[in-house]
C-alpha positions, -999 to 999 in steps of 0.1 A, spaced: -176 -157 164 -150 -178 182 -112 -173 180 -95 -202 197 -59 -196 186 -35 -171 201 -21 -141 183 0 -110 192 -17 -77 188 6 -46 185 -10 -12 191 15 13 175 7 47 189 25 80 183 38 81 219 39 44 229 37 9 214 17 -17 233 18 -55 230 -6 -82 240 -12 -119 235 -48 -123 226 -70 -154 230 -106 -148 220 -118 -116 235 -91 -115 262 -56 -101 264 -39 -129 284 -4 -115 285 13 -82 279 49 -70 274 62 -36 285 54 -8 261 82 7 241 85 44 231 90 54 195 111 84 206 137 61 220 144 47 185 151 75 160 155 53 130 127 30 117 150 1 114 158 4 152 122 6 162 112 -23 139 139 -44 156 126 -34 190 90 -44 180 102 -77 167 123 -84 198 93 -77 220 72 -101 199 99 -127 201 99 -124 239 62 -131 240 66 -160 216 92 -175 239 66 -176 268 37 -186 246 48 -212 221 15 -216 204 11 -181 190 0 -183 154 3 -148 140 11 -111 146 -11 -81 138 1 -45 141 -22 -14 140 -6 19 130 -17 55 130 -14 62 94 -20 51 58 -13 15 49 -13 -5 17 -33 -33 33 -25 -62 10 12 -58 13 14 -43 48 36 -15 35 32 18 54 28 49 32 34 73 62 27 75 99 11 103 118 34 119 144 62 94 139 90 110 118 108 90 91 81 64 86 76 67 49 72 37 25 82 11 51 75 -26 44 66 -34 80 47 -65 73 75 -83 55 101 -71 80 82 -83 110 74 -116 94 110 -121 84 123 -113 119 97 -134 138 89 -162 115 52 -158 119 25 -145 95 20 -108 101 -5 -82 90 -4 -44 93 -36 -24 95 -47 12 102 -54 15 139 -89 28 136 -98 -2 113 -83 -25 140 -105 -9 167 -135 -13 143 -128 -49 137 -126 -57 174 -160 -41 180 -176 -56 149 -164 -91 155 -164 -94 192 -177 -62 208 -207 -38 207 -211 -42 170 -212 -80 169 -241 -92 147 -244 -61 126 -237 -62 88 -238 -25 82 -218 -7 109 -197 24 114 -171 26 142 -155 58 153 -127 63 179 -126 98 194 -94 111 209 -67 135 198 -80 128 163 -110 110 150 -106 76 133 -132 55 116 -140 21 102 -168 14 78 -185 -21 74 -210 -26 46 -226 -60 38 -204 -76 64 -172 -64 47 -148 -37 59 -147 -9 33 -111 -1 23 -114 19 -9 -93 19 -41 -61 28 -22 -71 11 11 -75 43 30 -113 46 32 -130 54 65 -111 85 75 -142 101 90 -121 127 110 -112 143 77 -147 147 64 -160 182 64 -187 197 86 -183 232 73 -172 240 37 -156 273 48 -144 261 82 -111 255 100 -85 242 76 -73 207 84 -39 189 81 -47 180 45 -59 215 35 -95 203 38 -118 230 54 -141 220 82 -124 186 90 -144 170 119 -114 163 140 -104 200 139 -136 206 159 -140 177 182 -104 164 188 -95 164 225 -73 196 221 -99 215 201 -127 205 224 -107 217 254 -98 250 237 -134 257 227 -146 249 262 -120 273 277 -133 300 255 -169 292 264 -160 295 301 -142 328 295 -172 342 276 -193 333 306 -170 352 329 -153 321 343 -115 317 341 -104 281 336 -70 265 330 -69 243 299 -63 213 322 -97 219 337 -113 216 302 -104 181 294 -133 158 283 -131 141 318 -133 174 336 -161 187 314 -180 154 319 -177 158 357 -188 195 355 -218 186 333 -228 158 356 -227 184 385 -251 206 365 -227 232 351 -245 251 324 -213 260 305 -201 224 304 -236 211 294 -236 236 265 -201 225 255 -212 189 253 -243 198 233 -222 217 208 -197 187 206 -226 164 200 -241 186 173 -208 187 154 -204 149 156 -240 144 147 -234 162 114 -209 135 103 -231 107 116 -261 120 97 -240 123 65 -229 87 70 -266 77 74 -277 94 42 -248 79 23 -246 43 37 -277 37 58 -259 18 86 -277 -3 113 -255 11 140 -227 34 151 -202 22 177 -183 51 194 -151 45 213 -120 64 225 -116 84 257 -144 109 250 -170 81 247 -165 74 285 -187 105 291 -217 82 287 -251 98 287 -234 133 288 -224 126 252 -249 100 240 -281 118 250 -275 150 230 -259 131 202 -290 110 198 -311 141 198 -291 159 171 -287 128 149 -325 121 150 -332 157 141 -313 154 108 -328 121 96 -361 108 82 -378 77 96 -363 50 74 -328 61 85 -336 69 121 -361 45 135 -339 14 137 -305 31 141 -285 23 171 -257 45 186 -237 24 210 -207 29 232 -177 7 224 -173 -25 245 -135 -24 245 -115 5 258 -77 9 252 -74 -28 244 -95 -26 212 -66 -20 189 -46 -50 202 -76 -73 200 -86 -61 165 -51 -66 152 -49 -101 166 -83 -110 151 -72 -98 116 -39 -116 119 -56 -149 127 -81 -144 98 -54 -136 73 -31 -164 85 -60 -188 80 -50 -209 111 
C-alpha cells in the first residue's frame, strides 16, 4: 500500500508527546517533544500540541491531515477522549474537534496501541495479512485486532485491550479490578520485580536496575540460568493470551512490538514453544509470530496513515 501524501503523526505518551511529518513509511521531519507535566490544564496542553503542529505545517506546506494517538479510551468516530492513562484531568475531551479547529486540517484521534497496529498492518511486519493481532509490550500491554482486513473496535470502540485479559482467574488484581490481568504479570515493572525475586531465591542479590528487560536479555544471552528461566516464564504467560486469541479469532499472525520485543530470540523462541504447546494443528501450523518492523516510530506512522485514510486525500 502506498501513501504519497504527507501527514503529521502525534504520539501522545504519558511522559512525552512526540511529533513527526510522515511520508509513506518514513518520518521525514520531527519537532521537539513536549512534556504533559509542563501543561497542568488540558486546554494549555492542547494549545501546545496545536502550536507544534502549526510549526511543522509552516515548514511543510503540503501536509494534508493530522493523527494523534493517545494512551486511553477514545470514541473513535468523534475523536473524543473518555479518559487518559497517567495524564490527570483528561476526561471527556473533544480533542479531534479542537485540533482541527486550531490547525485547519482534518484530524483523527486514536488509541495508541491501535495506531501501532495500523502501522504494522499497513506498512510493517503485518503487511498482507487479513487476520492479524498486534501487541505492544512495555510498561503496559496494548493490543490491536484485525479481522477480515478490518480493525476491530467493538461497540464502544475500546476493543483490543489485551493487557487487561486474564491469565489467572484468581490472580493479581488489575487496575480495573480484573484478576489476572496480563499486564500485571509482564509489564516492564512487574517483569523486573519478578526477576529480582528469582535472583534472590537463587542466592543472588540484584538491584532492580539490573533486572530490566535489556539487562535480562544480556544475562540470558550470556547463559545465566536465572535470566533464561525468567524469560521462559515471561513467554509462558504471554503465550497464554496468544493461545486464547488463537482459539477465539484464529489469526494468521501476531506482530509483537515495544521495548521487550527487542530481546529477539531470547523471547521469541520460548514464546513459540509455549504457544505451540497450547494449540492444535489447524491453529498452529500456519501461524506466524513476528517482531514488529517499526520501533518507537510506529505510533507516529500509524496515526499519520489513519489520518490520511480518514481525510480521504
